[in-house]
KEBASE-308957 format. One record per residue: residue in one letter; x, y, z of N, C-alpha, C in turn; residue number from 0. Coordinates in steps of 0.001 Angstrom, whole numbers, plus 524288, in hexadecimal, padded with zeros to 5 digits. Example, Ala and Ser with C-alpha at 12.3 -4.5 7.8 and 13.67 -1.06 7.14 Angstrom:
% KEBASE-308957
+------+-------+-------+-------+-------+-------+-------+-------+-------+-------+------+
: resn :  n_px :  n_py :  n_pz : ca_px : ca_py : ca_pz :  c_px :  c_py :  c_pz : resi :
+------+-------+-------+-------+-------+-------+-------+-------+-------+-------+------+
:    A : 83386 : 7E9C6 : 81E78 : 8300C : 7EE6C : 81E78 : 83390 : 7F31C : 81E78 :    0 :
:    S : 83232 : 7F736 : 81BA8 : 83566 : 7FBDC : 81BE4 : 83264 : 8001E : 81EBE :    1 :
+------+-------+-------+-------+-------+-------+-------+-------+-------+-------+------+
END
This chain:
% KEBASE-308957
+------+-------+-------+-------+-------+-------+-------+-------+-------+-------+------+
: resn :  n_px :  n_py :  n_pz : ca_px : ca_py : ca_pz :  c_px :  c_py :  c_pz : resi :
+------+-------+-------+-------+-------+-------+-------+-------+-------+-------+------+
:    M : 6A4D6 : 2044D : 57A94 : 6A418 : 1FEA6 : 5797D : 6A9D2 : 1FC2D : 57A67 :    0 :
:    T : 6A9C5 : 1F79C : 57CBF : 6AEFB : 1F4DB : 57DD8 : 6AFD6 : 1F098 : 579AC :    1 :
:    S : 6B4BB : 1EF4D : 5798F : 6B68F : 1EB7E : 575F4 : 6B6C3 : 1E696 : 578E7 :    2 :
:    L : 6B588 : 1E1F3 : 576BF : 6B685 : 1DCE7 : 5795C : 6BC3B : 1DB3F : 5792E :    3 :
:    S : 6BD88 : 1D8DC : 57D56 : 6C387 : 1D77F : 57DBA : 6C527 : 1D3FF : 57975 :    4 :
:    G : 6C985 : 1D5C3 : 57742 : 6CB43 : 1D2CB : 57359 : 6C958 : 1D4A2 : 56D53 :    5 :
:    G : 6C737 : 1D97E : 56E20 : 6C55B : 1DBB2 : 568D4 : 6C8BC : 1DE78 : 56590 :    6 :
:    S : 6C737 : 1E100 : 56214 : 6CAC5 : 1E314 : 55E2A : 6CC65 : 1E900 : 5601B :    7 :
:    D : 6CA69 : 1EADE : 563E9 : 6CBC8 : 1EFF8 : 56615 : 6D090 : 1EFE9 : 56915 :    8 :
:    D : 6D501 : 1F05A : 5670B : 6DA20 : 1EFE8 : 569EE : 6DC30 : 1F4A1 : 56BB9 :    9 :
:    G : 6D922 : 1F8F5 : 56AC9 : 6DB9C : 1FDFF : 56CCC : 6DFBE : 1FFF6 : 5693E :   10 :
:    G : 6E157 : 1FDCA : 56548 : 6E599 : 1FF22 : 56252 : 6E3ED : 20407 : 55E60 :   11 :
:    S : 6E7DB : 2074E : 55C5D : 6E5DF : 20B19 : 5590E : 6E630 : 2091C : 553B1 :   12 :
:    A : 6E38C : 20C11 : 550A1 : 6E2D1 : 20B0C : 54A92 : 6E810 : 20B29 : 54830 :   13 :
:    K : 6E8D1 : 20879 : 543C4 : 6EDF7 : 208B9 : 540ED : 6EF0B : 20DAD : 53EC1 :   14 :
:    E : 6F2EB : 20FC5 : 53E70 : 6F471 : 21438 : 53BAE : 6F432 : 213C8 : 53610 :   15 :
:    P : 6F287 : 21736 : 533C3 : 6F1CF : 21605 : 52D88 : 6F774 : 21779 : 52B1A :   16 :
:    G : 6F90D : 21527 : 526DA : 6FD99 : 215F1 : 52450 : 6FD90 : 21A2E : 5213F :   17 :
:    P : 70194 : 21BD3 : 51E56 : 701E9 : 22084 : 51B56 : 6FD07 : 2212F : 51748 :   18 :
:    L : 6FAE6 : 224E3 : 51706 : 6F6C7 : 2253E : 513A1 : 6F8F1 : 22608 : 50DB1 :   19 :
:    A : 6F60D : 22402 : 509E5 : 6F7A8 : 22487 : 504A3 : 6F291 : 223AA : 50173 :   20 :
:    C : 6F265 : 22613 : 4FCF0 : 6EDD8 : 2254C : 4F9BD : 6EDEF : 22060 : 4F753 :   21 :
:    A : 6E963 : 21D9E : 4F7C2 : 6E899 : 217CC : 4F5F9 : 6E93E : 21788 : 4F00A :   22 :
:    R : 6E867 : 21BCD : 4ED95 : 6E828 : 21C77 : 4E7A2 : 6ED5B : 21D29 : 4E56A :   23 :
:    C : 6EF75 : 22174 : 4E6C6 : 6F4AB : 22393 : 4E3F7 : 6F9E9 : 22362 : 4E82E :   24 :
:    G : 6F805 : 22228 : 4ED3D : 6FCB6 : 22133 : 4F0A3 : 6FEF7 : 226AE : 4F23D :   25 :
:    T : 6FC39 : 22AFC : 4F202 : 6FE14 : 2306C : 4F411 : 6FE14 : 22FB6 : 4F9F7 :   26 :
:    P : 7028E : 23079 : 4FC9D : 7025E : 2307C : 5022C : 70090 : 234DC : 50477 :   27 :
:    A : 6FDB7 : 2342B : 50981 : 6FB4A : 238F1 : 50BFD : 6FECB : 23AA5 : 51057 :   28 :
:    N : 6FFEB : 23F84 : 51006 : 70367 : 24187 : 51466 : 6FFEC : 243E4 : 518B2 :   29 :
:    G : 6FECA : 240CC : 51C32 : 6FBB2 : 24250 : 520F8 : 6F5F7 : 2415D : 51EC2 :   30 :
:    P : 6F1DC : 2431B : 52247 : 6EC0A : 241C1 : 521DA : 6EAD2 : 244C7 : 51C91 :   31 :
:    Q : 6E713 : 24225 : 51967 : 6E535 : 243D6 : 5151E : 6DF54 : 24428 : 51503 :   32 :
:    P : 6DCB9 : 24841 : 5170D : 6D6BF : 24843 : 517B3 : 6D428 : 24832 : 51280 :   33 :
:    T : 6D66C : 2497A : 50D94 : 6D3D4 : 249C0 : 50941 : 6D417 : 24485 : 50609 :   34 :
:    W : 6D6E7 : 24094 : 50797 : 6D77D : 23BE1 : 504F3 : 6D2B3 : 23879 : 505E8 :   35 :
:    T : 6D1CB : 2352A : 50269 : 6CD28 : 23244 : 5026A : 6CE66 : 22D20 : 50560 :   36 :
:    C : 6CB28 : 22AB0 : 508C5 : 6CB8E : 225C3 : 50AD0 : 6C7A4 : 221BA : 508AA :   37 :
:    S : 6C943 : 21CFF : 5077F : 6C5AD : 2192D : 50578 : 6C69C : 21428 : 50813 :   38 :
:    V : 6C2E8 : 211B9 : 50988 : 6C386 : 20BC3 : 50B93 : 6C189 : 20878 : 507B4 :   39 :
:    E : 6C55C : 20521 : 50586 : 6C3E4 : 2017F : 501A3 : 6C58A : 1FC43 : 503CA :   40 :
:    N : 6C203 : 1F81E : 5041D : 6C353 : 1F33E : 505AC : 6C60D : 1F34C : 50B83 :   41 :
:    G : 6C38B : 1F6B5 : 50EEF : 6C54D : 1F72E : 51442 : 6CB0F : 1FA14 : 514F1 :   42 :
:    V : 6CD16 : 1FC30 : 51075 : 6D233 : 1FEC6 : 5111A : 6D17B : 20474 : 50F78 :   43 :
:    R : 6D379 : 20792 : 51312 : 6D330 : 20D26 : 51240 : 6D6E2 : 20F2F : 50E81 :   44 :
:    Q : 6D5F1 : 211C7 : 50ACE : 6D905 : 21477 : 50682 : 6D8AA : 21A50 : 50617 :   45 :
:    Y : 6DC9D : 21CB9 : 50571 : 6DC4C : 2226B : 50525 : 6DE12 : 2242A : 4FF7D :   46 :
:    F : 6DBB7 : 22876 : 4FDD0 : 6DC17 : 22A32 : 4F8BB : 6DDF9 : 23086 : 4F8EA :   47 :
:    C : 6E1AF : 231D9 : 4F673 : 6E2FC : 2378C : 4F679 : 6DEE4 : 23A75 : 4F39A :   48 :
:    D : 6DF74 : 23F79 : 4F3F4 : 6DBAD : 2438D : 4F178 : 6DB90 : 24290 : 4EB6E :   49 :
:    T : 6DF5D : 241EB : 4E94A : 6E048 : 24156 : 4E322 : 6DD6D : 23C47 : 4E169 :   50 :
:    C : 6DEF4 : 2383D : 4E3CD : 6DC04 : 2334B : 4E231 : 6D624 : 233E0 : 4E37A :   51 :
:    S : 6D4E7 : 235B2 : 4E82B : 6CF15 : 2361A : 4E9DC : 6CC61 : 2392A : 4E4E9 :   52 :
:    R : 6CE07 : 23D7A : 4E366 : 6CBF7 : 240EA : 4DFD0 : 6CB85 : 23E7A : 4DA81 :   53 :
:    R : 6CF7E : 23B6C : 4D8D7 : 6CFD3 : 238DE : 4D466 : 6CB50 : 23492 : 4D3B2 :   54 :
:    N : 6CA21 : 23251 : 4D7BE : 6C6ED : 22D06 : 4D82E : 6C23A : 22E6B : 4DBA2 :   55 :
:    L : 6BFD1 : 233D7 : 4DBB9 : 6BB66 : 23506 : 4DEC0 : 6B6AC : 2326F : 4DD4C :   56 :
:    R : 6B54B : 231CA : 4D842 : 6B10E : 22E8F : 4D723 : 6B110 : 228D2 : 4D8DB :   57 :
:    A : 6B56D : 226CF : 4D86C : 6B621 : 22142 : 4D9A3 : 6B56F : 2208F : 4DF82 :   58 :
:    I : 6B75A : 22440 : 4E2E5 : 6B6B3 : 22414 : 4E84E : 6B165 : 22512 : 4E9E1 :   59 :
:    E : 6AE66 : 228FD : 4E7AE : 6A8CB : 229C0 : 4E8CD : 6A581 : 224DD : 4E76E :   60 :
:    G : 6A715 : 22220 : 4E349 : 6A431 : 21DFB : 4E13E : 6A5AD : 218CA : 4E4E0 :   61 :
:    R : 6A958 : 2194C : 4E8CE : 6AA8D : 21596 : 4EC0D : 6AD3D : 210A5 : 4E987 :   62 :
:    L : 6B05D : 2125F : 4E555 : 6B387 : 20E47 : 4E33E : 6B8DF : 20D9F : 4E5EE :   63 :
:    D : 6BA45 : 208A8 : 4E72B : 6BF21 : 2079D : 4E8DF : 6C3CF : 209E3 : 4E641 :   64 :
:    S : 6C775 : 20B93 : 4E867 : 6CBF3 : 20E30 : 4E567 : 6CDF9 : 20A96 : 4E144 :   65 :
:    A : 6CD50 : 205A7 : 4E0D8 : 6CF90 : 2020A : 4DD8B : 6CC8C : 20343 : 4D7EB :   66 :
:    W : 6C822 : 2056F : 4D802 : 6C571 : 20684 : 4D335 : 6C75D : 20BDD : 4D129 :   67 :
:    W : 6C992 : 20F0A : 4D3BB : 6CB45 : 2143E : 4D20A : 6CEC4 : 21431 : 4CDF0 :   68 :
+------+-------+-------+-------+-------+-------+-------+-------+-------+-------+------+
END
């Protein structure tokens, strides 16, 4: 599939993500954290550390926004 001229496909790369930290407690991530939980709330990606994820597992499974935790 080709893009029309003037389209949004400018060939640029995606933005580099900033330093990763838990959205609940602020714990910084040192490198990739495959066990952390990722949640998209209101179009914003948020990451939660293992501890916060475990403490709020029922709310996460109930699909409650983190503001309700």
